N, CA, C and O atoms as CSV, one atom per row, in Angstrom:
chain,resi,resn,atom,element,x,y,z
A,1,MET,N,N,-10.647,-12.017,0.809
A,1,MET,CA,C,-9.851,-10.952,0.368
A,1,MET,C,C,-10.405,-10.542,-0.931
A,1,MET,O,O,-10.611,-11.307,-1.873
A,2,GLY,N,N,-10.662,-9.108,-0.908
A,2,GLY,CA,C,-11.368,-8.505,-2.152
A,2,GLY,C,C,-10.193,-8.553,-3.302
A,2,GLY,O,O,-9.119,-9.142,-3.177
A,3,GLU,N,N,-10.690,-7.705,-4.603
A,3,GLU,CA,C,-9.768,-7.644,-5.372
A,3,GLU,C,C,-8.631,-6.454,-5.201
A,3,GLU,O,O,-8.881,-5.444,-4.544
A,4,VAL,N,N,-7.492,-6.646,-5.787
A,4,VAL,CA,C,-6.670,-5.690,-5.669
A,4,VAL,C,C,-6.246,-5.038,-7.109
A,4,VAL,O,O,-5.853,-5.698,-8.071
A,5,THR,N,N,-6.374,-3.848,-7.079
A,5,THR,CA,C,-5.962,-2.941,-8.342
A,5,THR,C,C,-4.530,-2.218,-7.862
A,5,THR,O,O,-4.384,-1.798,-6.714
A,6,VAL,N,N,-3.612,-2.139,-8.772
A,6,VAL,CA,C,-2.424,-1.476,-8.512
A,6,VAL,C,C,-2.332,-0.344,-9.499
A,6,VAL,O,O,-2.482,-0.555,-10.702
A,7,ARG,N,N,-2.083,0.883,-8.998
A,7,ARG,CA,C,-1.803,1.842,-10.133
A,7,ARG,C,C,-0.601,2.701,-9.812
A,7,ARG,O,O,-0.334,3.202,-8.720
A,8,VAL,N,N,0.046,2.785,-10.882
A,8,VAL,CA,C,1.412,3.602,-10.852
A,8,VAL,C,C,0.970,5.183,-11.198
A,8,VAL,O,O,0.500,5.496,-12.292
A,9,VAL,N,N,1.172,6.055,-10.192
A,9,VAL,CA,C,0.946,7.506,-10.336
A,9,VAL,C,C,2.055,8.348,-9.763
A,9,VAL,O,O,2.954,7.981,-9.007
A,10,ASP,N,N,1.809,9.638,-10.300
A,10,ASP,CA,C,2.917,10.503,-9.681
A,10,ASP,C,C,2.243,10.848,-8.320
A,10,ASP,O,O,1.047,11.072,-8.134
A,11,MET,N,N,3.193,10.845,-7.459
A,11,MET,CA,C,2.769,11.138,-5.959
A,11,MET,C,C,3.814,12.158,-5.450
A,11,MET,O,O,4.685,12.440,-6.272
A,12,GLU,N,N,3.890,12.803,-4.161
A,12,GLU,CA,C,4.790,13.638,-3.741
A,12,GLU,C,C,6.095,12.941,-3.663
A,12,GLU,O,O,6.121,11.714,-3.756
A,13,TYR,N,N,7.180,13.629,-3.499
A,13,TYR,CA,C,8.442,13.037,-3.305
A,13,TYR,C,C,8.516,12.759,-1.693
A,13,TYR,O,O,8.030,13.446,-0.795
A,14,GLY,N,N,9.275,11.540,-1.594
A,14,GLY,CA,C,9.048,11.029,0.005
A,14,GLY,C,C,7.989,9.926,0.103
A,14,GLY,O,O,8.171,8.960,0.844
A,15,VAL,N,N,6.790,10.076,-0.704
A,15,VAL,CA,C,5.878,9.047,-0.433
A,15,VAL,C,C,6.159,7.888,-1.361
A,15,VAL,O,O,6.219,8.213,-2.547
A,16,ASP,N,N,6.330,6.702,-1.108
A,16,ASP,CA,C,6.585,5.561,-1.770
A,16,ASP,C,C,5.299,4.827,-2.567
A,16,ASP,O,O,5.254,4.375,-3.711
A,17,GLY,N,N,4.278,4.885,-1.523
A,17,GLY,CA,C,3.175,4.125,-1.994
A,17,GLY,C,C,2.042,4.175,-0.913
A,17,GLY,O,O,2.265,4.572,0.231
A,18,CYS,N,N,0.935,3.791,-1.300
A,18,CYS,CA,C,-0.031,3.553,-0.159
A,18,CYS,C,C,-1.232,2.472,-0.673
A,18,CYS,O,O,-1.414,2.112,-1.837
A,19,VAL,N,N,-1.978,2.067,0.493
A,19,VAL,CA,C,-3.131,1.210,0.032
A,19,VAL,C,C,-4.331,1.685,0.841
A,19,VAL,O,O,-4.281,2.216,1.950
A,20,PHE,N,N,-5.351,1.431,0.163
A,20,PHE,CA,C,-6.690,1.828,0.780
A,20,PHE,C,C,-7.738,0.675,0.578
A,20,PHE,O,O,-7.434,-0.034,-0.381
A,21,ARG,N,N,-8.652,0.374,1.089
A,21,ARG,CA,C,-9.735,-0.489,1.127
A,21,ARG,C,C,-10.987,0.185,0.848
A,21,ARG,O,O,-11.242,1.169,1.542
A,22,ASP,N,N,-11.847,-0.182,-0.081
A,22,ASP,CA,C,-13.084,0.393,-0.198
A,22,ASP,C,C,-14.201,-0.266,0.551
A,22,ASP,O,O,-14.043,-1.259,1.261
A,23,ALA,N,N,-15.383,0.369,0.342
A,23,ALA,CA,C,-16.611,-0.328,1.187
A,23,ALA,C,C,-16.880,-1.877,0.680
A,23,ALA,O,O,-17.335,-2.683,1.492
A,24,ASP,N,N,-16.677,-2.158,-0.269
A,24,ASP,CA,C,-16.832,-3.396,-0.991
A,24,ASP,C,C,-15.734,-4.404,-0.602
A,24,ASP,O,O,-15.816,-5.582,-0.950
A,25,GLY,N,N,-14.780,-3.962,0.071
A,25,GLY,CA,C,-13.417,-4.879,0.476
A,25,GLY,C,C,-12.353,-4.995,-0.541
A,25,GLY,O,O,-11.352,-5.701,-0.424
A,26,ASN,N,N,-12.624,-4.310,-1.461
A,26,ASN,CA,C,-11.647,-4.282,-2.557
A,26,ASN,C,C,-10.291,-3.312,-2.221
A,26,ASN,O,O,-10.498,-2.351,-1.480
A,27,TYR,N,N,-9.100,-3.494,-2.664
A,27,TYR,CA,C,-7.843,-2.461,-2.390
A,27,TYR,C,C,-7.264,-2.060,-3.338
A,27,TYR,O,O,-6.944,-2.882,-4.198
A,28,SER,N,N,-6.968,-0.815,-3.491
A,28,SER,CA,C,-6.424,0.070,-4.203
A,28,SER,C,C,-5.007,0.414,-3.815
A,28,SER,O,O,-4.780,1.151,-2.856
A,29,VAL,N,N,-4.067,-0.108,-4.542
A,29,VAL,CA,C,-2.618,0.215,-4.194
A,29,VAL,C,C,-1.961,1.241,-5.262
A,29,VAL,O,O,-1.990,1.074,-6.481
A,30,TYR,N,N,-1.324,2.401,-4.543
A,30,TYR,CA,C,-0.747,3.359,-5.386
A,30,TYR,C,C,0.636,3.368,-5.320
A,30,TYR,O,O,1.168,3.388,-4.210
A,31,ILE,N,N,1.270,3.357,-6.276
A,31,ILE,CA,C,3.068,3.290,-6.343
A,31,ILE,C,C,3.244,4.471,-6.921
A,31,ILE,O,O,2.581,4.915,-7.859
A,32,ASN,N,N,4.260,5.062,-6.292
A,32,ASN,CA,C,4.842,6.465,-6.949
A,32,ASN,C,C,5.580,6.068,-8.347
A,32,ASN,O,O,6.501,5.255,-8.422
A,33,ALA,N,N,5.115,6.658,-9.247
A,33,ALA,CA,C,5.935,6.448,-10.546
A,33,ALA,C,C,7.144,7.339,-10.774
A,33,ALA,O,O,7.736,7.315,-11.853
A,34,ARG,N,N,7.557,8.209,-9.661
A,34,ARG,CA,C,8.766,9.031,-9.666
A,34,ARG,C,C,9.917,8.148,-9.262
A,34,ARG,O,O,11.065,8.362,-9.650
A,35,ASN,N,N,9.563,7.097,-8.432
A,35,ASN,CA,C,10.678,6.211,-8.041
A,35,ASN,C,C,11.106,5.192,-9.009
A,35,ASN,O,O,10.403,4.764,-9.925
A,36,SER,N,N,12.228,4.858,-8.759
A,36,SER,CA,C,12.970,3.808,-9.626
A,36,SER,C,C,12.091,2.473,-9.700
A,36,SER,O,O,11.314,2.194,-8.787
A,37,TYR,N,N,12.246,1.672,-10.809
A,37,TYR,CA,C,11.411,0.413,-10.816
A,37,TYR,C,C,11.825,-0.328,-9.619
A,37,TYR,O,O,10.893,-0.814,-8.979
A,38,GLU,N,N,13.162,-0.552,-9.111
A,38,GLU,CA,C,13.487,-1.377,-7.944
A,38,GLU,C,C,12.750,-0.878,-6.751
A,38,GLU,O,O,12.194,-1.713,-6.036
A,39,VAL,N,N,12.686,0.261,-6.481
A,39,VAL,CA,C,11.868,0.871,-5.197
A,39,VAL,C,C,10.329,0.736,-5.600
A,39,VAL,O,O,9.545,0.689,-4.651
A,40,GLN,N,N,9.820,0.670,-6.837
A,40,GLN,CA,C,8.523,0.528,-6.980
A,40,GLN,C,C,8.066,-0.885,-6.695
A,40,GLN,O,O,6.954,-1.080,-6.205
A,41,GLN,N,N,8.922,-1.917,-6.999
A,41,GLN,CA,C,8.813,-3.348,-6.572
A,41,GLN,C,C,8.866,-3.686,-5.131
A,41,GLN,O,O,8.248,-4.624,-4.627
A,42,GLU,N,N,9.642,-2.867,-4.498
A,42,GLU,CA,C,9.827,-3.145,-2.978
A,42,GLU,C,C,8.645,-2.496,-2.179
A,42,GLU,O,O,8.229,-2.970,-1.122
A,43,THR,N,N,8.090,-1.255,-2.834
A,43,THR,CA,C,6.766,-0.620,-2.361
A,43,THR,C,C,5.625,-1.639,-2.506
A,43,THR,O,O,4.873,-1.925,-1.574
A,44,LEU,N,N,5.550,-2.139,-3.677
A,44,LEU,CA,C,4.229,-3.127,-4.142
A,44,LEU,C,C,4.451,-4.258,-2.948
A,44,LEU,O,O,3.469,-4.539,-2.261
A,45,LYS,N,N,5.587,-4.847,-2.711
A,45,LYS,CA,C,5.636,-5.814,-1.767
A,45,LYS,C,C,5.068,-5.464,-0.535
A,45,LYS,O,O,4.216,-6.162,0.015
A,46,HIS,N,N,5.523,-4.367,-0.055
A,46,HIS,CA,C,5.344,-3.540,1.263
A,46,HIS,C,C,3.798,-3.465,1.313
A,46,HIS,O,O,3.240,-3.869,2.332
A,47,GLU,N,N,3.095,-2.995,0.325
A,47,GLU,CA,C,1.745,-2.462,0.322
A,47,GLU,C,C,0.836,-3.793,0.426
A,47,GLU,O,O,-0.141,-3.895,1.169
A,48,LEU,N,N,1.281,-4.712,-0.372
A,48,LEU,CA,C,0.612,-6.006,-0.387
A,48,LEU,C,C,0.644,-6.679,0.837
A,48,LEU,O,O,-0.341,-7.309,1.221
A,49,LYS,N,N,1.674,-6.612,1.490
A,49,LYS,CA,C,1.727,-7.248,2.876
A,49,LYS,C,C,0.909,-6.587,3.990
A,49,LYS,O,O,0.729,-7.211,5.036
A,50,HIS,N,N,0.391,-5.326,3.819
A,50,HIS,CA,C,-0.685,-4.922,4.591
A,50,HIS,C,C,-2.011,-5.449,4.334
A,50,HIS,O,O,-2.933,-5.523,5.146
A,51,VAL,N,N,-2.010,-5.887,2.847
A,51,VAL,CA,C,-3.390,-6.558,2.533
A,51,VAL,C,C,-3.327,-7.986,3.090
A,51,VAL,O,O,-4.320,-8.382,3.702
A,52,LEU,N,N,-2.285,-8.797,2.951
A,52,LEU,CA,C,-2.147,-10.084,3.338
A,52,LEU,C,C,-2.262,-10.279,4.874
A,52,LEU,O,O,-2.931,-11.181,5.378
A,53,ASP,N,N,-1.601,-9.420,5.530
A,53,ASP,CA,C,-1.584,-9.453,7.055
A,53,ASP,C,C,-2.795,-8.708,7.585
A,53,ASP,O,O,-2.728,-8.174,8.692
A,54,ASN,N,N,-3.796,-8.649,6.920
A,54,ASN,CA,C,-5.139,-7.972,7.456
A,54,ASN,C,C,-4.951,-6.610,8.373
A,54,ASN,O,O,-5.560,-6.367,9.415
A,55,ASP,N,N,-4.071,-5.874,7.803
A,55,ASP,CA,C,-3.630,-4.873,8.675
A,55,ASP,C,C,-4.843,-3.737,8.665
A,55,ASP,O,O,-4.640,-2.689,9.277
A,56,PHE,N,N,-5.858,-3.901,8.107
A,56,PHE,CA,C,-7.210,-2.808,7.963
A,56,PHE,C,C,-7.966,-3.305,9.170
A,56,PHE,O,O,-8.706,-2.505,9.742
A,57,ASP,N,N,-7.862,-4.510,9.605
A,57,ASP,CA,C,-8.734,-5.073,10.672
A,57,ASP,C,C,-8.276,-5.237,11.938
A,57,ASP,O,O,-9.057,-5.447,12.866
A,58,ASN,N,N,-6.742,-5.145,12.130
A,58,ASN,CA,C,-5.931,-5.627,13.415
A,58,ASN,C,C,-6.133,-4.677,14.595
A,58,ASN,O,O,-5.810,-4.947,15.752
A,59,GLY,N,N,-6.666,-3.606,14.212
A,59,GLY,CA,C,-7.086,-2.708,15.432
A,59,GLY,C,C,-5.605,-1.937,15.850
A,59,GLY,O,O,-5.481,-1.102,16.746
A,60,LEU,N,N,-4.700,-2.364,15.099
A,60,LEU,CA,C,-3.299,-1.653,15.660
A,60,LEU,C,C,-3.144,-0.178,15.071
A,60,LEU,O,O,-3.561,0.034,13.933
A,61,PRO,N,N,-2.564,0.836,15.803
A,61,PRO,CA,C,-2.197,2.123,15.364
A,61,PRO,C,C,-1.380,2.099,14.114
A,61,PRO,O,O,-0.484,1.255,14.110
A,62,ILE,N,N,-1.490,2.781,13.148
A,62,ILE,CA,C,-0.717,2.831,11.757
A,62,ILE,C,C,0.804,3.061,12.382
A,62,ILE,O,O,1.702,2.342,11.945
A,63,GLN,N,N,1.067,3.924,13.266
A,63,GLN,CA,C,2.542,3.677,13.719
A,63,GLN,C,C,3.082,2.591,13.863
A,63,GLN,O,O,4.085,2.298,13.212
A,64,LEU,N,N,2.452,1.655,14.867
A,64,LEU,CA,C,2.814,0.426,15.092
A,64,LEU,C,C,2.846,-0.517,13.801
A,64,LEU,O,O,3.791,-1.262,13.541
A,65,VAL,N,N,1.830,-0.403,13.120
A,65,VAL,CA,C,1.821,-1.296,11.721
A,65,VAL,C,C,3.129,-0.948,10.830
A,65,VAL,O,O,3.849,-1.841,10.384
A,66,GLU,N,N,3.364,0.381,10.619
A,66,GLU,CA,C,4.530,0.792,9.986
A,66,GLU,C,C,5.830,0.628,10.721
A,66,GLU,O,O,6.905,0.744,10.134
A,67,GLY,N,N,5.753,0.401,11.801
A,67,GLY,CA,C,6.990,0.148,12.548
A,67,GLY,C,C,7.752,1.500,12.793
A,67,GLY,O,O,8.980,1.480,12.877
A,68,ALA,N,N,6.997,2.764,12.917
A,68,ALA,CA,C,7.499,4.040,13.228
A,68,ALA,C,C,7.706,4.112,14.800
A,68,ALA,O,O,8.141,5.140,15.320
């Protein structure tokens, strides 16, 4: 697993966070600064789970990964 960088930034309302992997295999996690600290912590756990579960390479559609 590559490095993980977490950034807390203003995002649109309704978006709690997201994670991206770059070409070097490093991850950038973005957390919505507009949310409460508690929601930010839950979002961070959720996004890190995607990294730990190897969701970028499992071949599953995002709807299935997110449980939608």
